[in-house]
Backbone as CSV, one residue per row, in Angstrom:
resi,resn,N_x,N_y,N_z,CA_x,CA_y,CA_z,C_x,C_y,C_z
1,MET,18.131,12.673,-7.633,17.769,14.042,-7.916,18.895,14.934,-7.391
2,LEU,19.859,15.174,-8.220,20.981,15.984,-7.803,20.653,17.460,-7.951
3,LYS,21.162,18.219,-7.004,20.970,19.675,-7.004,19.489,20.035,-7.080
4,THR,18.729,19.505,-6.138,17.283,19.696,-6.090,16.931,20.980,-5.347
5,ALA,16.150,21.825,-5.976,15.712,23.064,-5.336,14.693,22.739,-4.254
6,CYS,14.960,23.206,-3.046,14.029,22.987,-1.932,14.365,23.981,-0.826
7,SER,13.370,24.272,0.010,13.590,25.236,1.086,13.529,24.597,2.467
8,SER,13.210,23.285,2.522,13.134,22.611,3.817,13.364,21.112,3.639
9,LYS,13.661,20.464,4.759,13.834,19.012,4.742,12.540,18.338,4.300
10,ASP,11.397,18.806,4.797,10.110,18.211,4.418,9.853,18.342,2.922
11,GLU,10.245,19.464,2.339,10.052,19.635,0.895,10.932,18.671,0.117
12,LEU,12.146,18.443,0.585,13.033,17.496,-0.082,12.480,16.069,0.041
13,ILE,11.959,15.722,1.201,11.312,14.415,1.386,10.150,14.276,0.402
14,THR,9.328,15.305,0.284,8.183,15.274,-0.632,8.626,15.056,-2.066
15,LYS,9.679,15.738,-2.483,10.160,15.589,-3.861,10.695,14.182,-4.113
16,LEU,11.385,13.628,-3.133,11.879,12.257,-3.302,10.724,11.254,-3.334
17,LEU,9.726,11.450,-2.471,8.559,10.573,-2.497,7.843,10.642,-3.840
18,LYS,7.701,11.832,-4.364,7.052,11.988,-5.671,7.831,11.221,-6.730
19,LYS,9.137,11.313,-6.680,9.972,10.585,-7.643,9.749,9.079,-7.503
20,ILE,9.695,8.592,-6.272,9.452,7.162,-6.038,8.092,6.755,-6.608
21,TYR,7.067,7.536,-6.322,5.725,7.193,-6.811,5.630,7.335,-8.322
22,ASP,6.358,8.284,-8.898,6.353,8.446,-10.352,6.996,7.258,-11.056
23,THR,7.896,6.562,-10.363,8.536,5.400,-10.970,7.829,4.106,-10.612
24,ASN,6.667,4.211,-9.934,5.744,3.107,-9.710,6.375,1.915,-8.993
25,HIS,6.598,2.071,-7.723,7.132,0.980,-6.910,6.047,0.208,-6.169
26,ASN,4.797,0.423,-6.532,3.675,-0.320,-5.956,3.655,-0.306,-4.430
27,LEU,3.787,0.855,-3.865,3.712,0.976,-2.413,2.268,0.809,-1.962
28,PRO,2.038,0.205,-0.787,0.680,-0.131,-0.356,-0.134,1.042,0.184
29,LEU,0.452,2.223,0.274,-0.243,3.385,0.822,-0.181,4.552,-0.153
30,LEU,-1.065,5.500,0.045,-0.991,6.738,-0.721,0.261,7.505,-0.317
31,MET,0.760,8.313,-1.220,1.977,9.075,-0.956,1.854,9.911,0.318
32,GLU,0.698,10.512,0.537,0.498,11.346,1.716,0.605,10.528,3.005
33,GLU,0.141,9.285,2.967,0.221,8.416,4.143,1.676,8.019,4.432
34,VAL,2.442,7.769,3.385,3.860,7.447,3.573,4.591,8.666,4.110
35,PHE,4.273,9.840,3.576,4.878,11.075,4.079,4.584,11.233,5.571
36,ASP,3.326,11.029,5.970,2.959,11.139,7.386,3.730,10.136,8.242
37,THR,3.922,8.922,7.735,4.694,7.904,8.455,6.141,8.356,8.636
38,ILE,6.706,8.932,7.601,8.092,9.428,7.679,8.192,10.555,8.695
39,ILE,7.262,11.478,8.650,7.295,12.621,9.571,7.102,12.164,11.015
40,LYS,6.228,11.196,11.238,6.066,10.651,12.600,7.383,10.061,13.089
41,ARG,8.085,9.361,12.215,9.388,8.787,12.583,10.395,9.891,12.862
42,GLU,10.371,10.945,12.087,11.295,12.068,12.277,11.095,12.721,13.640
43,LYS,9.850,12.763,14.110,9.556,13.396,15.400,10.086,12.573,16.570
44,ILE,10.237,11.271,16.387,10.796,10.410,17.435,12.260,10.740,17.668
45,GLY,12.967,10.970,16.599,14.383,11.298,16.677,14.872,11.611,15.292
46,GLY,15.624,12.666,15.184,16.095,13.117,13.883,16.942,12.089,13.172
47,THR,16.949,12.179,11.883,17.746,11.271,11.074,18.759,12.042,10.237
48,VAL,19.196,13.187,10.760,20.243,13.954,10.102,21.513,13.769,10.929
49,PHE,22.528,13.204,10.301,23.789,12.945,10.976,24.682,14.181,10.919
50,PRO,25.607,14.326,11.852,26.505,15.492,11.857,27.293,15.655,10.557
51,THR,27.454,14.590,9.800,28.199,14.642,8.536,27.419,15.345,7.424
52,GLY,26.105,15.530,7.628,25.271,16.142,6.595,24.437,15.136,5.834
53,LEU,24.514,13.873,6.223,23.677,12.850,5.620,22.339,12.811,6.350
54,SER,21.255,12.884,5.593,19.909,12.779,6.139,19.294,11.484,5.616
55,VAL,18.760,10.673,6.534,18.200,9.375,6.150,16.784,9.211,6.716
56,PRO,15.835,9.980,6.214,14.452,9.756,6.638,13.976,8.415,6.079
57,HIS,13.091,7.762,6.817,12.656,6.449,6.353,11.288,6.079,6.906
58,ALA,10.708,5.073,6.254,9.424,4.528,6.693,9.476,3.020,6.547
59,ARG,8.921,2.344,7.555,8.740,0.892,7.499,7.247,0.651,7.343
60,LEU,6.873,-0.014,6.253,5.459,-0.146,5.908,4.950,-1.573,6.039
61,LYS,3.724,-1.694,6.574,3.026,-2.979,6.567,2.637,-3.293,5.131
62,ASN,2.494,-4.551,4.828,2.048,-5.007,3.514,2.945,-4.545,2.381
63,PHE,4.219,-4.350,2.668,5.193,-3.998,1.631,6.406,-4.881,1.840
64,ASP,6.734,-5.634,0.824,7.863,-6.544,0.916,8.916,-6.094,-0.090
65,GLY,9.566,-5.015,0.242,10.559,-4.490,-0.677,11.436,-3.460,-0.005
66,PHE,12.269,-2.839,-0.806,13.176,-1.802,-0.342,13.348,-0.805,-1.466
67,VAL,13.129,0.467,-1.149,13.292,1.536,-2.130,14.163,2.606,-1.492
68,ILE,15.117,3.095,-2.248,15.944,4.202,-1.777,15.999,5.247,-2.885
69,ALA,15.886,6.499,-2.492,15.979,7.610,-3.436,16.956,8.622,-2.854
70,LEU,17.853,9.128,-3.691,18.890,10.059,-3.252,18.666,11.441,-3.834
71,ALA,19.039,12.439,-3.049,18.975,13.817,-3.526,20.050,14.637,-2.828
72,THR,20.488,15.661,-3.524,21.357,16.672,-2.923,20.674,18.019,-3.100
73,PRO,20.616,18.827,-2.055,19.975,20.138,-2.179,20.782,21.077,-3.091
74,ALA,20.079,21.872,-3.882,20.749,22.815,-4.781,21.419,23.949,-4.006
75,GLU,20.795,24.368,-2.930,21.315,25.439,-2.083,21.486,24.902,-0.676
76,ALA,22.230,25.626,0.139,22.432,25.200,1.529,21.088,25.003,2.212
77,LEU,20.921,23.834,2.813,19.691,23.475,3.501,20.081,22.998,4.891
78,PHE,19.519,23.643,5.911,19.884,23.315,7.281,18.691,22.756,8.034
79,HIS,18.983,21.812,8.931,17.974,21.266,9.829,18.621,21.111,11.196
80,ASP,18.049,21.762,12.198,18.605,21.736,13.559,20.089,22.102,13.579
81,GLY,20.451,23.068,12.762,21.824,23.571,12.746,22.812,22.748,11.941
82,ILE,22.356,21.669,11.324,23.237,20.820,10.522,22.883,21.009,9.051
83,GLN,23.899,21.201,8.220,23.646,21.336,6.791,23.404,19.959,6.185
84,ILE,22.262,19.820,5.523,21.951,18.577,4.814,22.661,18.637,3.472
85,ARG,23.595,17.733,3.293,24.365,17.683,2.049,23.822,16.626,1.090
86,MET,23.251,15.562,1.670,22.651,14.505,0.855,21.530,13.863,1.657
87,MET,20.439,13.558,0.965,19.337,12.848,1.602,19.177,11.498,0.914
88,ALA,19.049,10.456,1.733,18.763,9.106,1.254,17.443,8.679,1.887
89,LEU,16.366,8.827,1.157,15.040,8.453,1.646,14.859,6.960,1.412
90,MET,14.542,6.225,2.501,14.387,4.773,2.392,12.986,4.350,2.814
91,ILE,12.427,3.446,2.029,11.142,2.840,2.354,11.349,1.332,2.311
92,THR,10.919,0.671,3.369,11.156,-0.764,3.479,9.979,-1.449,4.150
93,SER,10.088,-2.744,4.295,9.043,-3.528,4.953,9.047,-3.255,6.453
94,GLN,8.007,-3.694,7.120,7.888,-3.508,8.570,9.097,-4.091,9.297
95,SER,9.612,-5.211,8.828,10.751,-5.865,9.482,12.084,-5.224,9.109
96,GLY,12.100,-4.403,8.089,13.347,-3.803,7.638,13.978,-4.552,6.491
97,GLY,13.569,-5.778,6.278,14.056,-6.549,5.140,15.561,-6.772,5.171
98,LEU,16.073,-7.219,4.054,17.493,-7.553,3.937,18.396,-6.348,3.700
99,TYR,17.851,-5.269,3.176,18.706,-4.194,2.681,18.760,-2.946,3.551
100,TYR,17.742,-2.706,4.338,17.658,-1.447,5.070,18.869,-1.203,5.981
101,LEU,19.141,-2.101,6.904,20.253,-1.874,7.841,21.617,-1.883,7.160
102,PRO,21.888,-2.812,6.226,23.176,-2.726,5.521,23.331,-1.436,4.713
103,ALA,22.234,-0.974,4.095,22.306,0.281,3.333,22.571,1.454,4.263
104,LEU,21.878,1.482,5.401,22.090,2.541,6.382,23.529,2.523,6.895
105,ALA,24.040,1.348,7.211,25.420,1.229,7.695,26.415,1.695,6.634
106,ALA,26.197,1.296,5.386,27.098,1.701,4.305,27.075,3.213,4.108
107,LEU,25.886,3.795,4.099,25.775,5.247,3.904,26.420,6.026,5.050
108,THR,26.209,5.589,6.278,26.818,6.322,7.399,28.327,6.182,7.374
109,LYS,28.828,5.011,6.998,30.280,4.829,6.876,30.842,5.758,5.793
110,ILE,30.177,5.794,4.667,30.604,6.665,3.565,30.608,8.123,4.014
111,SER,29.570,8.528,4.739,29.448,9.945,5.112,30.530,10.387,6.091
112,ARG,31.144,9.438,6.807,32.199,9.805,7.763,33.543,10.094,7.094
113,ASP,33.682,9.680,5.847,34.893,9.987,5.078,34.619,11.301,4.349
114,SER,35.043,12.412,4.942,34.627,13.731,4.442,35.067,13.989,3.000
115,ALA,36.247,13.550,2.609,36.702,13.779,1.232,35.846,12.980,0.245
116,TYR,35.638,11.722,0.557,34.832,10.851,-0.310,33.383,11.333,-0.366
117,PHE,32.793,11.613,0.808,31.414,12.075,0.864,31.270,13.403,0.118
118,GLY,32.261,14.274,0.246,32.238,15.546,-0.478,32.185,15.344,-1.979
119,ARG,32.912,14.375,-2.474,32.860,14.064,-3.912,31.473,13.587,-4.303
120,LEU,30.847,12.774,-3.433,29.507,12.262,-3.744,28.473,13.375,-3.832
121,TYR,28.393,14.199,-2.782,27.334,15.202,-2.789,27.623,16.378,-3.706
122,SER,28.822,16.433,-4.252,29.163,17.514,-5.187,28.988,17.112,-6.647
123,THR,28.676,15.856,-6.903,28.561,15.410,-8.289,27.439,16.144,-9.008
124,GLU,27.584,16.221,-10.303,26.600,16.907,-11.136,25.653,15.942,-11.836
125,ASN,25.972,14.640,-11.828,25.090,13.680,-12.495,25.179,12.316,-11.813
126,PHE,24.149,11.501,-12.030,24.077,10.210,-11.356,25.120,9.228,-11.870
127,ALA,25.527,9.352,-13.118,26.564,8.445,-13.627,27.833,8.600,-12.795
128,ASP,28.212,9.849,-12.517,29.391,10.082,-11.678,29.152,9.589,-10.254
129,MET,27.943,9.808,-9.721,27.641,9.360,-8.366,27.759,7.840,-8.263
130,ILE,27.213,7.129,-9.231,27.286,5.663,-9.223,28.742,5.214,-9.330
131,ARG,29.511,5.871,-10.168,30.935,5.531,-10.304,31.656,5.736,-8.978
132,ILE,31.380,6.846,-8.305,32.026,7.137,-7.017,31.569,6.133,-5.957
133,PHE,30.276,5.814,-5.916,29.791,4.784,-4.998,30.544,3.471,-5.230
134,GLY,30.755,3.139,-6.499,31.418,1.888,-6.853,32.850,1.798,-6.364
135,GLU,33.485,2.924,-6.139,34.869,2.919,-5.651,34.984,2.270,-4.276
136,GLN,33.925,2.343,-3.478,33.952,1.763,-2.137,33.673,0.262,-2.154
137,ASN,33.039,-0.219,-3.224,32.779,-1.656,-3.383,32.111,-2.266,-2.143
138,MET,31.059,-1.614,-1.648,30.365,-2.103,-0.465,29.269,-3.083,-0.841
139,GLU,29.135,-4.109,-0.036,28.082,-5.101,-0.227,26.869,-4.681,0.596
140,LEU,25.676,-4.811,0.010,24.452,-4.471,0.741,23.646,-5.707,1.110
141,ALA,24.115,-6.858,0.797,23.380,-8.082,1.177,24.354,-9.177,1.538
């Protein structure tokens, strides 16, 4: 969801969750319960990096999978004084599965390269975003 209109981090999380549920990933909980799980995790410690990457996430019981949804805010969106430039909402199994930590590591590495990350969060369409992601040729498993 590139250039997503939102006024808060929670609203952006909600929009990404709705997108995930609209594409039917068979999550074991209602959307509101997953949202509450994400918010509880956010209260433990923020998941917005100084680079502007936000990675809210939930680890769910009775879910054996990995889902990631990306969004960039349409307008400047700040959380605790940091501008959120891209959000990567991740939902995974209780154990984290095979993809969660490698995906998190890859995204944080990407976000530290300001020129490259700037190209990613400035894209106007997902085809360009996927092409730019492909330039790094990172393995997630």
